[in-house]
N, C-alpha and C positions, 0 to 999 in steps of 0.2 A: 706489612701491608703499606704502613705508611709511607714507607721506603720509596715505593715501588709510584705511589701516588703523587711523591714530590718528583719522581722521577718522570713520570707521565707532564706534570705539570709546566716542569721543565720545557721538555719536549716540545710541547703547544706552544708556549711561549716564545721558544726561538722559531718554531714557522711561521709564528704570526709577526715576529720581527724582519724575517727573511721576505716575508710576503709584500711589508710595508715596504722593504728596499727596493726590492724588485719593483713596484709599481712607482715610487719616487724617483727611480733613476732610469724609467722608461718614458718620464711626460719630459715633454719638450724643453720646459719651464727652465728644469733641471738639467740642461743637458752640458751646461760649461761648467759643471760643478763636480768636485775629485770624490773619489768614495769617502774620505773622512765626511766632508760636507755633507753627504749625501746620509752618512751614519747621523750627525746631529741633528738632521732635521727629520728623521725615522724617530729620535725621542720627543720630539715635539707633536708629531700625529697621534692622533685616536684613529683606530680602526672600528669600524661598524660594519653589520649587517643588516642587509634593510629586505624584507621582504617585497613582494610584486604587489604597488598600492600602495607604498609609503610615498607620503610629500615629504618631501624636504621645505620646503617653504612654499607661501601664497603669498596672493598682492598683500600690498604693505606691511609684512614683517620686516623688523628689522633681523636680517640673517648676516651677519657680520663675518663670515667662514668661508672656506674655499672647502669646496668637495671636489676627491679628486679619486674618479670611477674606478677599481680595478677590476671589476667584473662587472655582466649585466648592461641594461640599458636603463637610459633616464631620457625622457619627453619634458621639456621646457615647451609649454604653451601658455595660451591666452582663453577668455572666454568672451566671444563675441557679442554683442545687443541680443540678440537672438537666442541665446545660450548658447551655441554652438563651439564646438573646441576649436582651437585653432592654434595647430602644431608648429614651433618658431623652431625648434631643433629637436633632434634626435641625437643624443651623444651615445659613443660605446666605449669602450675600458681604453684606457690612457688619456681619457680627455679629463677638462676640468671644468666647473662650475660653482656659480655662487654668486650672492650680493655681497661685492667690494667694491667700493667707492675708490680705493685706491688702483683699481684693475682696471678701471672708468666704465663698469660693470654696471649697469643697474636692471635687476630684476625686481622690484618693485609692484610692476604690472603681469607680471610672472606664476604660473606656477611648476614647480619642478618633483615630477613622480617618477617614481621606480616604474617602469613597464615589465623588468624583471626580476626575479630574485636578483639584489644588487652586493656587492660589497665595496665600500667606500671609504678613503682614507678623508679624515678633513682636520685642516690647519686653520686656526684663530689670527684672529685680524693681528693681533700682536705679533705673534711670531711672525705671519708674512712679513709686518712692516719693521722687526729688528732684520730679518734674512735681507731685505732690501736695501736697508741701511750697512750690512755687510756686503751682500752682494749685488751690486746695483745692475749686474746684466740680466738679475732675475724681473726684474721691473721691467727690462728692454723686450724678455720673451713674452712675456704677461701681455705687453702692449701688440707683439706682433701678432701672436694668436687673437686679440681682441678682436684687433684692425683685421685679418682673414675674415671675421667672424660678421662684424658690421657688412663687408663687401658683400658677403653670400647672404647676408637680409635684405640688401638693398637690389641684389638683381631678382632675390624671389617677387620682393613689393615689385617690380616691373615687369615681370611674369605675369602676376595677379592683376596689374592693371591695362595691361597692350596686350595680352597674348588671348586666344582664343582657351575654350576648355580643354581642345584634344591638343594641343601645343602642348599648355600646361600638363596634362598629363603624361604626355610622352617627355618633355624635359626635366618631370620629377622623376621618370623612369628609367632616364639615363642616367642623372644623377646617382640615383640608389645602386646602379648597377654598375658601378664603377669597380669595385672590388670581386663585385661576383654577379653573375646573371641570373641565381635566382635569389629574388625578392621575399623576405617572410614578414607579409604585412596583411591583411586585413583589407577590404575594399574599405570601409570607415575607415582606418587608419591612415590610409592615401588618402581620404577624400578630405580628412582634419590638416594634413601635411599641406594638400594646395589651398584649399579654401573653398572648397567644393560641396555642393549636395551629395551624399552616395550613392543616390541613384543616376545622378549626373555621370561618375567615376564609372559605375556598372554599366552603362550604358557602352560608356568608351572601351573600356576594358575587354567587354563580348564582341565589341567592331576588332580589336585588334586582336584580339583571337580568331577570329571568324576569319582574319587574313591571314593567318599563320605566323604575326610577329612575335603573339605572347600563348604561353601556354597555362591554365589557370588551373588552382585547385583549391582546397581547404586553407585559408590562410596561408597562400604561397603564391607570387607570379612567377614564370620564368621566361627569359626574355630570349628567343629565337632566332630575331633577326634584327639586331639593336643598330644595324646601318639602316634600314629602314625607317626606323624607330628616329635616328638622328635626319633623316630625310624629310620627313613630317615637321620635325620642329625647323628646318630650313625652309620650308614654303613660304 
């Protein structure tokens, strides 16, 4: 019996190692590394399961780790002056997040919360620094991705300031439907993403539904006419 348990334990350990290796190898920041270098990083990484609702960090916490998302979904958000949640970003598998001064990411004003059961790998600051010293190309990849996120954040801010509520909803739906026309999101989650009241978003979605552009169901939005959505944003 003990031999069987030991064998099962070895199998589980091997499976976890394989999962970590698979995640690390798929991250853009590590795409220039060899298989041997990926295996060295795997030894540094801790993998943890997180239930929906788990908060990775909150404002003013000193979090010097890099989280790499294997599966699930994580929202980065802030709470505005009237207590409403404003979603800054929603991250899916294959992405990273964390408060790391060396990546030019500042998360001191934000929350990071799992909105689905998630599996993440965690890499500490000292390990990241050692890796960058050994492979400077990793720092370049980190900065590339952070720069892309900053650009997206600036564009979203411009939408908030300059565009009407209807155009902001349509622009967001276009962005969220780039990979799939089926968006799994509640009206409240969409409102939090855009920075509008839920009632405003629901009214706009109902109008788009009546026009045949969308199909609405529980926690789902199906884009029926993406070209018409785009036309509205260009008006």
